[in-house]
C-alpha atoms as one frame of an Amber mdcrd trajectory, in Angstrom:
protein
  -0.149  -0.238   0.374   1.465   3.871  -0.595   1.024   4.599   3.269   3.872
   2.046   3.798   6.087   4.081   1.769   5.363   7.765   3.090   8.012   8.168
   5.510  10.655   6.345   2.584   9.101   9.387   0.386   9.774  12.367   3.063
  12.933  10.837   3.786  14.410  10.647   0.281  12.945  13.828  -1.071  12.951
  15.778   2.153  14.741  18.562   0.376  11.662  18.876  -2.093   9.319  18.587
   0.636   6.894  21.554   1.144   4.397  21.897   3.882   2.466  21.932   6.919
   0.884  19.689  10.049  -1.391  21.731  11.639  -1.736  20.827  15.307  -4.756
  21.008  17.563  -3.847  20.244  21.329  -0.687  18.866  20.371  -2.718  16.579
  18.221  -2.521  16.541  14.235  -5.048  17.137  12.621  -4.360  18.022   9.299
  -1.389  18.036   6.651  -0.859  19.507   3.063   2.363  18.409   1.376   3.847
  20.113  -1.694   6.966  19.562  -3.958   9.057  22.861  -4.264  11.817  23.248
  -7.344  13.828  26.598  -7.671  15.405  27.016 -11.350  17.789  30.229 -11.249
  14.847  32.699 -12.463  11.688  30.927 -10.720  10.349  29.506  -7.583   7.674
  26.303  -8.079   5.286  25.086  -5.642   3.139  22.449  -6.404   0.381  21.311
  -3.963   0.266  17.172  -4.085  -1.744  16.501  -1.392  -3.240  16.875   1.946
  -5.450  15.001   4.629  -7.107  15.919   7.775  -8.788  14.561  10.230 -12.791
  14.480   9.981 -13.532  15.379  13.480 -12.324  18.755  12.422 -13.512  19.687
   9.127 -15.688  21.648   9.929 -12.790  24.163  10.141 -12.098  24.217   6.546
  -8.848  22.991   7.500  -7.409  22.798   3.637  -8.031  26.623   3.470  -5.991
  27.270   6.096  -2.934  25.258   5.281  -3.390  26.286   1.848  -3.194  29.915
   2.772  -0.414  29.249   5.431   1.736  27.337   2.185   0.986  30.162  -0.205
   1.957  32.858   2.494   5.577  31.187   3.002   6.296  30.363  -0.654   5.473
  33.889  -1.065   7.837  35.006   1.602  10.799  32.907   0.204  10.173  34.079
  -3.339  10.416  37.250  -2.597  13.324  37.217  -0.329  15.021  35.300  -3.110
  13.829  37.894  -5.651  11.948  35.356  -7.967   8.780  35.124  -9.171   6.273
  32.331  -7.549   4.488  29.948  -9.513   2.441  28.083  -7.065   0.141  25.288
  -8.659  -2.871  23.763  -7.397  -3.115  21.162 -10.024  -6.101  20.994 -12.258
  -8.475  23.805 -12.608 -12.353  23.703 -11.608 -12.695  23.082  -7.969 -14.350
  26.273  -7.001 -12.016  26.385  -3.799  -8.890  27.294  -6.483 -11.217  29.644
  -8.065 -11.482  31.372  -4.940  -7.847  32.475  -4.037  -5.870  31.969  -7.670
  -5.846  33.132 -11.164  -4.236  31.058 -13.839  -1.402  31.918 -15.604  -0.113
  30.468 -18.911   2.064  27.298 -19.161   4.749  27.198 -21.235   6.448  24.150
 -22.551   9.792  24.252 -23.696  10.616  21.923 -26.544  14.480  20.884 -28.058
């Protein structure tokens, strides 16, 4: 199962992972994980996965953690004087449209 490999992924890709774990009373109640990649010109952060304790679902933990991750990424990009590209994946979900705007993707070919 995939969950059997989570610790391996976290260990091997540690430098590329970006995100937070949200705690309430010292108990983890939510997680939002993204991959980060920096080029000489850009800082890219791609949202990968998240999850939350259903007991706390009414608090919209995903929105809270997204805001926190984006805020951190913006500060990091400004510190490095690079444009930030934060990707939520495929568009079409209402929550993505509330806090984002689309920019063109470019594909380089040799």
